[in-house]
C-alpha positions as CSV (number, residue, x, y, z in Angstrom):
1,X,-157.4,-120.0,159.7
2,X,-154.3,-119.6,157.5
3,X,-152.1,-120.8,160.3
4,X,-154.2,-123.9,160.6
5,X,-153.9,-124.6,156.8
6,X,-150.1,-124.1,156.8
7,X,-149.8,-126.3,159.9
8,X,-151.8,-129.1,158.2
9,X,-149.6,-128.8,155.1
10,X,-146.4,-129.0,157.2
11,X,-147.8,-132.2,158.8
12,X,-148.4,-133.7,155.3
13,X,-145.0,-132.7,153.9
14,X,-143.1,-133.9,156.9
15,X,-143.9,-137.7,156.5
16,X,-143.4,-137.5,152.7
17,X,-139.8,-136.2,153.1
18,X,-139.1,-138.9,155.7
19,X,-140.1,-141.6,153.3
20,X,-137.9,-140.1,150.6
21,X,-134.9,-140.3,153.0
22,X,-135.6,-144.0,153.7
23,X,-135.6,-144.9,150.0
24,X,-131.8,-144.6,149.3
25,X,-131.0,-146.7,152.3
26,X,-133.4,-149.4,151.0
27,X,-131.9,-149.2,147.5
28,X,-128.4,-149.6,148.8
29,X,-129.2,-152.9,150.5
30,X,-129.5,-155.0,147.2
31,X,-126.1,-153.8,146.0
32,X,-124.5,-155.3,149.1
33,X,-126.3,-158.7,148.5
34,X,-125.2,-158.9,144.9
35,X,-121.5,-158.2,145.8
36,X,-121.3,-161.2,148.2
37,X,-121.3,-164.2,145.6
38,X,-118.2,-162.8,143.8
39,X,-116.0,-163.1,146.9
40,X,-115.9,-167.0,147.1
41,X,-115.2,-167.2,143.3
42,X,-112.0,-165.1,143.7
43,X,-110.6,-167.5,146.2
44,X,-111.5,-170.8,144.3
45,X,-108.5,-172.8,143.0
46,X,-107.7,-172.7,139.3
47,X,-109.3,-175.6,137.3
48,X,-105.9,-176.5,135.8
49,X,-104.5,-177.4,139.2
50,X,-106.7,-180.4,139.3
51,X,-105.8,-181.6,135.8
52,X,-103.7,-184.9,135.7
53,X,-100.0,-184.4,134.9
54,X,-98.8,-185.9,131.6
55,X,-95.9,-188.3,131.9
56,X,-92.5,-186.7,131.1
57,X,-90.2,-188.5,128.6
58,X,-86.4,-188.2,129.0
59,X,-84.3,-188.0,125.9
60,X,-81.8,-190.9,125.8
61,X,-80.1,-189.8,122.6
62,X,-80.8,-187.6,119.6
63,X,-79.7,-187.5,115.9
64,X,-77.8,-190.8,116.1
65,X,-77.0,-192.4,112.8
66,X,-77.5,-196.2,112.2
67,X,-76.8,-198.1,109.0
68,X,-78.7,-201.3,108.3
69,X,-77.0,-202.9,105.2
70,X,-78.0,-206.2,103.6
71,X,-75.0,-208.6,103.9
72,X,-73.3,-209.2,100.5
73,X,-72.6,-212.8,101.0
74,X,-74.1,-216.2,100.2
75,X,-73.7,-217.2,103.8
76,X,-76.5,-216.8,106.3
77,X,-75.6,-213.5,107.8
78,X,-77.7,-211.0,109.7
79,X,-77.4,-207.3,110.0
80,X,-79.4,-205.5,112.7
81,X,-80.1,-202.3,114.6
82,X,-80.7,-202.4,118.3
83,X,-82.1,-199.0,119.2
84,X,-82.4,-199.9,122.9
85,X,-78.6,-200.7,123.0
86,X,-77.8,-198.0,120.4
87,X,-75.8,-200.3,118.2
88,X,-75.7,-201.9,114.8
89,X,-73.8,-204.9,113.6
90,X,-73.5,-207.7,111.1
91,X,-72.4,-211.2,111.8
92,X,-72.7,-214.9,111.3
93,X,-73.9,-216.0,114.8
94,X,-76.1,-213.0,115.4
95,X,-79.8,-213.5,116.1
96,X,-82.0,-210.4,116.0
97,X,-84.1,-211.3,119.1
98,X,-83.1,-208.1,120.8
99,X,-83.0,-205.9,117.7
100,X,-85.9,-203.8,116.5
101,X,-84.8,-204.0,112.8
102,X,-82.8,-206.7,111.0
103,X,-82.0,-207.8,107.4
104,X,-81.0,-211.5,106.8
105,X,-79.7,-213.4,103.8
106,X,-81.5,-216.6,104.8
107,X,-84.8,-217.6,103.3
108,X,-86.8,-217.2,106.5
109,X,-87.1,-213.4,106.2
110,X,-85.9,-210.3,104.5
111,X,-86.8,-207.5,106.9
112,X,-87.3,-208.3,110.6
113,X,-89.4,-206.1,112.8
114,X,-89.2,-206.9,116.5
115,X,-91.0,-204.4,118.9
116,X,-94.0,-204.1,121.1
117,X,-95.5,-201.9,118.4
118,X,-94.2,-200.2,115.2
119,X,-95.6,-198.0,112.5
120,X,-94.3,-195.9,109.6
121,X,-95.5,-192.6,108.2
122,X,-94.4,-190.2,105.4
123,X,-95.0,-187.2,107.6
124,X,-92.6,-185.7,110.3
125,X,-93.1,-186.7,113.9
126,X,-92.2,-184.1,116.5
127,X,-92.5,-185.6,120.0
128,X,-92.2,-188.8,122.0
129,X,-96.0,-188.7,122.7
130,X,-96.8,-188.4,119.0
131,X,-94.4,-191.2,118.1
132,X,-95.9,-193.5,120.7
133,X,-99.4,-192.8,119.5
134,X,-98.2,-193.6,115.9
135,X,-96.5,-196.8,117.0
136,X,-99.7,-198.0,118.7
137,X,-101.4,-197.7,115.3
138,X,-99.2,-200.6,114.1
139,X,-98.9,-201.7,110.5
140,X,-95.1,-202.2,110.2
141,X,-94.4,-206.0,110.3
142,X,-91.7,-208.4,109.2
143,X,-91.5,-209.2,105.5
144,X,-90.5,-212.7,104.4
145,X,-87.9,-212.7,101.5
146,X,-86.3,-210.0,99.4
147,X,-88.7,-210.3,96.4
148,X,-91.6,-209.5,98.7
149,X,-89.6,-206.8,100.5
150,X,-88.8,-205.1,97.2
151,X,-92.5,-205.3,96.1
152,X,-93.8,-204.0,99.4
153,X,-91.0,-201.5,100.1
154,X,-92.5,-200.6,103.5
155,X,-89.8,-198.1,104.5
156,X,-89.1,-195.4,101.9
157,X,-86.7,-192.5,101.9
158,X,-87.9,-189.7,104.2
159,X,-90.3,-192.0,106.1
160,X,-90.4,-191.9,109.9
161,X,-90.5,-195.2,111.7
162,X,-91.8,-195.2,115.3
163,X,-91.2,-198.0,117.8
164,X,-92.3,-198.8,121.2
165,X,-89.5,-201.3,122.1
166,X,-89.8,-204.3,124.3
167,X,-87.7,-202.4,126.9
168,X,-90.3,-199.6,127.0
169,X,-88.3,-197.1,125.0
170,X,-89.9,-194.9,122.3
171,X,-87.8,-194.5,119.1
172,X,-88.2,-192.2,116.2
173,X,-86.1,-193.4,113.2
174,X,-86.1,-191.3,110.1
175,X,-85.0,-193.1,106.9
176,X,-82.3,-190.7,105.6
177,X,-81.3,-193.1,102.8
178,X,-83.0,-196.1,101.3
179,X,-81.0,-197.7,98.5
180,X,-82.0,-200.7,96.4
181,X,-79.3,-202.4,94.3
182,X,-79.2,-205.6,92.2
183,X,-77.2,-208.5,93.7
184,X,-75.9,-211.7,92.3
185,X,-77.3,-213.8,95.1
186,X,-80.7,-212.0,95.1
187,X,-82.5,-209.9,92.5
188,X,-82.4,-206.9,94.8
189,X,-80.9,-206.0,98.2
190,X,-81.6,-202.9,100.3
191,X,-79.5,-200.6,102.6
192,X,-81.0,-198.2,105.1
193,X,-79.6,-195.3,106.9
194,X,-81.6,-194.1,109.9
195,X,-81.3,-190.9,112.0
196,X,-82.8,-191.9,115.4
197,X,-83.9,-190.2,118.6
198,X,-84.9,-192.3,121.6
199,X,-86.9,-191.4,124.8
200,X,-87.8,-193.3,128.0
201,X,-89.9,-192.6,131.0
C-alpha cells in the first residue's frame, strides 16, 4: 500500500518538474525578439549625412585699407572705392558706375552707394554669411548733397558696412575713421577710412 502511494506521488512530481524545466526556455524567447530591432538601427546612416552642404566662400583679400576722401576742389571731382577691383581713386572724368562707394563735389549727390544690396551696423560682423544676411536687410542708400549727408551721417566711426556687389562679391568694410571738417566750398566734407575683407563663391 505504501509503495502504491509513493508511486503515485512520483507520477505527480514527475510532470511538475518537467513543466519547471520548460519555463526558462520559454522565458528566454522574448529576450531574443526584443534584441532584433536594435540591429537595423546600428547600421542606419547618420542624419547629418543627408543635410544640404552650405556654400563655401573663398576669401579674396582681408584687412585691406581704402581711403574715401571728399575732393577739396570747386571742380566736379569724384572720389570712389571699388571693392570688386580693390582700388580707390579721385579724378575729373571718373564716373562711379562700377564703384560701391563714392563722394562727389557736384550737386547731384554727396555719398553714392552702388551695390545689389548694402546695409550698415554698429555691431561687429564675423563671417561672409553673416555679412550677406545683413546686406540683404538693406537700408544704406545714396544721400543727395553734403548738408543732407552731414545731417544723416549714415556711416559712423566703428560701423561695419556690408555689401553684396553687382559682381557677386561679399564685402565687409569697417569704418576705421570718419572725419568731418568744414570746407570753404561746402559747410562740411567727410573723409572715410575703411578696413575691408572680401569673399566670393
